[in-house]
N, C-alpha and C positions, 0 to 999 in steps of 0.2 A: 394188765390194764384192759378193761373191756369197754371203755368209752371212746368217743371220737372227738378230736380237737376241731373246734369251729371258730368262726369270727363273725361279728355282727356287722351287717351292712350299714347300720347307723354310724359306723366309723369310716364309711367309704362314700360319703355323700358328694364328694367331688369326682367320683368315678361313675360312669354308666355301669349298670349291673353286670353285663357280660365282662367288662374290663375288671371289675372288682373280683369276679369269680376267677378270672385268669390269674390275678395276683395271688389270691388265696391258694389256688392249686400250685402255683409256682413255689410257694413257701411250705407246701406240704399239708395244708388243712384238708380235712375230709368232710367238713360240714359247714353250713352257712346258717346264721340266724338272720332271717329276712324280716326287716322292719317294713311293714306295709306303708305306702305313702310316698311322697316326693323324696327322691327322684327315681325310685327303682320300680315300684309296682303300685299304681294307683288303683285301690280297690273299688273306686266308684267310676272308673273310666267306662265308656260305652262298650269297649271291647275287652273288658277285664277278663272274661272267661277265656277268650282266645289267647290273650297274653299269658295267662296262667298256664294254659295247656302247653304253650310253646316253652315256657320256663320249666315245666315239669319234664318235658322231653330233654331239655338241655341239662338239667340236673341229673337225669338218669344217664345220659351219655357221659357226663363227667364223673359219675359215681359219687355224687355228693349227697349226704343227708341234709335235711332242712328242718329248722324250727321256725314257726311263724311268730314274730314279735309284733306287739300292738301299741308300742310306746311313742309313735310319731307325735311331735310336739304340737303342731298347729294344723293337723289334718282336718279336724272337725270345726274349729273356730279360729279364724285368722288373727283374732285379738287376744284370745285367752289360751295359754299353753295347757294342753292336755284336756281341756274342757269340751263338753261336759263329761263327767266320769260316772261311774256306777252309783255314786252316793249323792249326785245332784238331784234336785227335785224333778227336773225334766231331763231324762237321759236317753231320749229317743235316738238321737244321732249316734251315741255310743253303742247302744244295743244293735242298731242297724250295722254299724261298723264291725262289731264283734261277730255278728251272724255271718257277714260277708267273709270275715277272716276264717271262720270255720269252713265255709264253702271252698275257699282258696286252699286251706290246709288239706281238705279231702282230695282235691285235684292233685296237689303236690305230694300226697302221701307223707305229710309232715309228721314228725314225732309228736308234736303237740302245738297248741296255740297258747302262748304265754300272755297273761293279762294281769292287771292289778286292780285294787279297789278304788283308789282316788283319795285325795285330801278332802276332809269334811268341810264343806262351805260354811261360811259364817251364818247363813240363814237356815241351816239344817241342824237340829239338835243331834247329838251323837247317837242317842237311842233310836231316833228316826232313821238316821243314816244306816244303822245296822239292819233295820227292817228292810229298807230299800235295797241294800246290797244283797241280803238273803233272797228276797223275792226275785231279783234280777238274775242272780246266779243260778237259782233253781230253773228259771226259764232257759238260760243259756246252756246249762248242763244237759237238759232234756233235748234241746236243739242239736247240740254237739253229739250226744249219744246216738240220735237218729242218723247222723251223718258218719258215725264211726270215728269220731275225732276226740282226742284227749285234750282237756284244758289243764293248764298249769298256772295256779294262782301264785303271784310273786309278792311277798312282803316288801314294802318300800318304806324307807325312812320318812316319817311325817304323814303317812297315809293312815287310813282307818285300820287297815291290816298292815301292821308295821313289822311284826316279827313272825317267825315260824310258829311260835305258840299261838299267836292270833289266828294264823291261817288254819292250824289244826283245830282250834276251837270252833271256828266258823264252819269248817267241813263237817265236824260232828253235829252242829246244829242243823245242817242241811241233810243229815241222815247218811253221811259217808257216801256221796255219789261215787260210783266206781270209776267214772271217767274224769274225776277232778283230782289232780295231783298238785304238786308244788314246783315252783321255780325258786331256786335259791341263788342270789347274787353273792359271791364270796366277799366282795368289798363291803356290801351292806352289813355283813356280819360284824365287821370291825366297828361299824358305827352304832348299831342298835341292839345286837344280840347279846343278852346278858351272859350267856355261856360261850360266847365266841363262835368262831367258824366251825370248830369241831362239834361243839354242843348243838349248834343249829342243824348241821348236816345229819348228825345222829338222830335228832328229834324228827327230822323229815323222813329219814329212813326209807322204807319201801315205797313211800308216796312221792319220792323225788323223781320228777320227770324231765327236768331241765336245769342246767347250771350255767350261770353267767360268771365270767372270770375277769377280775380287775382288782386293782389295789385301792385302798382308801386310808384316810387318817381318822382317828377317833373324833367323833363330833362333827365331821365335815362330809356331807354327801356329795363327793366329787370323784368321778371315775379317773383313776390315775394308772399309768403304766406300772407293770410289776417292778417292785423295788423302790417305788417312790412313796409308799405308804407303810402300814404296819401289818399287812396280811402275812400270815405264816402259810405260804403256798405249799410247802412240803406237808405240813400237818393237814391242810385241806385235802390234798390229793391222797394222803394216807387214809383219811376218813372215808373218802369216796371209794378207795380200793377195798377197804374193810366192808363197805356196804355192797360191794360188787355192782356199783353203779354202771349202767351200760348205755347211758344216753349221750347227749352232746354236752361238751364243755366249751362254750363260746366266749371268746374275748369280747368285752363290751367297753369300747372307748369312744363314746358318741361325740366328744368334743375335740377329737384329734384327727379329723378327716384330712387336715392339711399335711399330715405326715403318715398317712395310712400305710403305704407300702413298707416304710422302714419300721413302723410299729408292729405291723403284721410279722415281719421277720424277727424283730427283737422279742415279741411276745412268744412266738413259737420256740425260740431258743430258750427262754425262761421256763416255759412249760415242759419242754423235753428234759432240761437239766433237772428240774424238780422230780419229774417222773422217774428218771434214771436213779436219782438218789434214794427213792423209796422202792425201787424194783425188788421183787421177791428174790431171796437167796437162790443162786443157781442161774440167774439171768444176768448176763453181762450188759454193760451200758449200751453196747451197740446192738442189742437185741439177740445175741447168740447165746446158746447154752454155755454153762460154765465149762463143760467138757470140750468145747470147741465144735466147729461145724455149723451148718445152717440150722436155724430153728425150724420146727414143724410149721407148715402153713397155718395161719390163723383163719378163723371164720370171718365172713365179711363184716361182722359187727365188731371185730377187734379194734382196739385203739391204734391209731396210726402214729407211730413214733418215727419221725422222719430223720434223714441224715442232716448234718449241719446245713443250714440254708445256703443256697447257691443256685446257679442256673439249672433248671430242670431237676430239682432235688428229688431224689428217688425216695419213695415211701417204704419204710420197713415196718415190721410189726414185732411186738413183744408177745411171745407165745410159749406155751409149755413145750418141752422137748417131746419128740415122738415117743409113744408108749412102747414098752418092751414088747418085742414080738412084731411090732409094726415097722414100716419102712420110713425113711426120712423124707423130707420134702423134695429130695432130688429125684424121686420117681417111685413107681409102684403104688400099690393100694395102701391107703391108710389103715391103721389098726381100727377094728370095728368099735363103734360106740365110744370114741375117744372123749374123755372129759375135757371141757374147755376151761376148767379151773386150774390156774397155774400151780404146778407142784403136785397135782393129783393125777396119778397115772390111771389108765383104764384097767378094769378087772374083767375077767370072763363073766359073761352073764350066766347065772345059775340056771339049771334046767327047770322048766315049769313043772309044778306038781300035777299029779293025776287029777282029773276033774272029780269033784265030790259027787257022791250019789244023792239022788233026791231023798228028802225026808218028809215025814208027815207034817212038819211045821210049815212047809211051803216049798216052792220050787228050789231046785239046787242053785247054789251060787255059781257064777261063772268061774272058770279056772283062774287061779291067781296069776297075775301078770308078773313075770320075772322082774326083780328089782333092777332098776337102771344103775349102772356103775356109779354115776354121780350120787344117787341116793344112798348107795352103800357107804360111800365115803362121808356123806353129810351126816349119816347116823353115827358113824365112828367119831366124827368131830364133836357133835353135841353131847355125846356120852361123856366126853372128857372136859368139855367147856360149854356150858349152857349159853354163854353170852354170844356164841357164834350163831345161834338159832335165827336171829333177826335177819342177818345178811343172807343166810342160806334160804330162809323162807322167801325173801325177795327174789332170789335168783332161780327158784325152782322151775318156774314156767319157761324161762329162757333156756335152762339146761336140759330139761327132760321133755319139753313140749307140753301142749295143752289138749291133745287129742283124747276123745272119749275112749274109755276102756271097755265099752260094751255098746250094744245097739239099743238097749232098753232106755226109756225116757229117764233123764236125770242121772245117767250113769256117771260114776266118778271119772275124772279125767286123769291124765298122766301126772300133771302137777298136783292134783288132789292126793294121789297116792304117795308122791314124794313128800309132800308136807305132812301127811298123816304119819308116815314113818318117822319123821323128825319129832312130832309130838309124842308118839309112843316111846321113842328113845328117851326123850326128856323125862317122861313119867316113870319109865322103867328104871332109869338111872338115879332116881330120887331127887330130881330137880324141883325147885319151887314152882307150883302151878301158876304163880304170878307171871312167869315167863310166857306161858301159853295165853293167859288173859291179855297181856300186853300185845302179843302178836295178833290176837283177835281184835282188840279195841283199836289198834293203830293200823290194821291191815285193810287192804281193799277187799272187795267181795270174794275174789278167788282165794285170798289168804284166809279169810274168815271160814270159807268152806273147808279149807285144808285143816284148820284147827278142829272143826266139828268132826270131820272124817277121822282125825287123829284120836279123838276121844273113843271112837269105836275100836281103834286098833290097840288100845292099852291092854296089856295082858292082865295085870292085877291092879285094880283101881283103889288107891289109898283114900282115906277119908277126906284129906285136903284136896286131892284131885277130883274126888266126887263132888264136893261142894263147889269148886271152881267150874267144873263141867256143867253142873246144873244151872249155874248163873249164866253161862254162855248159851246153853240150850234155850233158856227162858228168853234171853235177848233175841235170839234168832227167830223164835216163834212169834215174836211181836212184829217182825218185819213182813213186808209184802214181796220180797224177793223170792220167787218160787224155788230157785236153786238153793238158796240158803235154808228155806223151810224144809225142803226135801232132805238136805244133808243133816238137819237137826234131828230127824226121826230115825236115826240108825240104832244100832244095838245098844249104845250107851243109854239112850233115852228109853229104850224098851226095858232095860234092866233097872234104871235108877229113877226115872221120872215118876212122880206121884200120879195116882189115877186121874185126878182132876185135870192136871196140866196135860197129861198124855191124851186124854179124851179130846180136849180142846185142840191139841195139835193135830190129831187125826181129822177132826172136822174142818180145821183150817185148810188141810190139804184138799178136801172136797170143795170148799169155797173157792180156792185158787185154781182148781182144775188140775191138781197134781195127782197122778194115779196112785192109789193106795198100795200098789206094788212096792213103792219106795219105803213103806213103813215097816221097820224090822219088828218081828214078833207080833204082828197084827192078830193072827189067828189065836195065839196063846193069851192075849190080853183083852180081847173083845169081851165085854160083859153086858149085863142087862141095861145098865145105865147108858152106856154108849149106844146100844141098839135103840133105846128109847129116844135118845137125842137125835139119832139119825132118822128115825121114823117121824119125829116132829118136824124136822127139817124137810123131809120129803113131802109131808102133808102141806107145809107152807108153800113149797114150790108148785105143787099141783093146784092149790087154791089160787095161786097167782097166774096159772096158765103157763108156767115155765117148766122146761124139761127137768127130770130128776136124774142126776148123774148115775150112771150104771154102777159105779164103784160102791154106792151106798148098799147094794145088795150083799157086799162082802161083810158088812157089819150089822145089817138088819134086813133079813129076808123080806119083811113086810114093806121095805122101802124100795122094792124092785121098781124099775121105771116103766110101769104099766100105765098107759094114759087113761084117766077117768073121763067121764062124760063131759065135764067142764073143760078139760084140756082139749078133748077132741072138738068140742064146739068152738073154742077160741081158735084152734088150728084151722077149722073150716072158715071162720070169719076172716082170719088173716089171708087165707088162700083166695 
């Protein structure tokens, strides 16, 4: 398990926040879902920043992860619960609150800010509500992106965005913002999700950023303790394990504050029991390997599987046994590059190939980076079972890192390389290209880049993969994400994209300030038409007194950025 158990503070409204955190730690929780507002952290208090900074220090000292929740009932209007929402005609207070939540999340280094759409008011037509929601979410995602904060939209029964399908459709209409993911409440799935909890979680897939855990009965939006409704908790956790979800799973019982300590204990017991029932083969219920002995130490993001609740309950972890050749958790150095995927041992890293020699077609490519052990095993898995690709794609960044693999602009990253290897393995093993299309369509920006890089890595492109790849390249070249456009113009585009689309892709790089060094096969494919297009563009820039990008000289010598008299005159005027 790679997630962390948490509990929502909206179920501890009779406790001061430090006392609530004490209780949660006593029962083995490793995360807190913090609902902003009375009584725990007033986002509009005069000293909100100082309070938040003190809380950040306390959470760090305790080693607790945090998710910021924004569902306080009467924070914005003492007479109307949850109002105004993002679908009200006037939503100024809600927008101000959510911006403040983002600021607080940035200070706390929170996993995400969870938010929802709202119930459509009687005086707002549904179509207008959709427009209002989209406009406001675009504003919020931009604000959050600038702060380095992830938003997680939660479908809520009775609201405009009620199901995971609603949330995914909305995200698509917004242009797939990279920092907008999903919150899924397991209990809500019992009430409104047509495919149940497993279908909802699988649909959310790699976009899942936050999970709330509680039980419910069909047709009744009432948060219940586990076992009092019809949630299949085992199936939900199994789906999350299959997705390799690594976020927080926080119990949400907002109407049970009167019994918070006991319910925190009982909820943990239920979660642990379910997790142990679905534990991978070879991992005993107590967290030890089937062969006996202590398990290898888990990374800090591993799920905390505690001992039975009791005073000062010790936290234990479920982890894969130490790899062959490495030493156990009892001492000594760990095996190098150990995989964190349970049941997948580490493999030696293969030696790097010799650097390629320069060619007439352009500068030599950098030396190939040795495949990460996790990537080697991921490729083996998708070759035999293409359905594993989605969860492996979602896990790639966490497993291999996101560091650039070169110093040049727009260099592929480590997770790009891992995802590219997965795509190439799918194609080379005869998988349906619809798998790759789904990974692209449902993925975030990094996952989309991985699919595009993977097209370049396919050894022999079949006709169906060629058609699917061209569809995805065309989509990427319509975007304004510079990293996506750069990834689209690799060797696959150089070989398969028609002249018209390729020329416009090259010029789009110039428009967006992407160096033409990213364009594969540029020298071989430059033709008179592209040169003429570049020269016309350069002339237009000079006529407007604007600088001509130096890269244009690579495709049209006449487009060299030599300033003409008009450009010099306007430059003197500006000076």
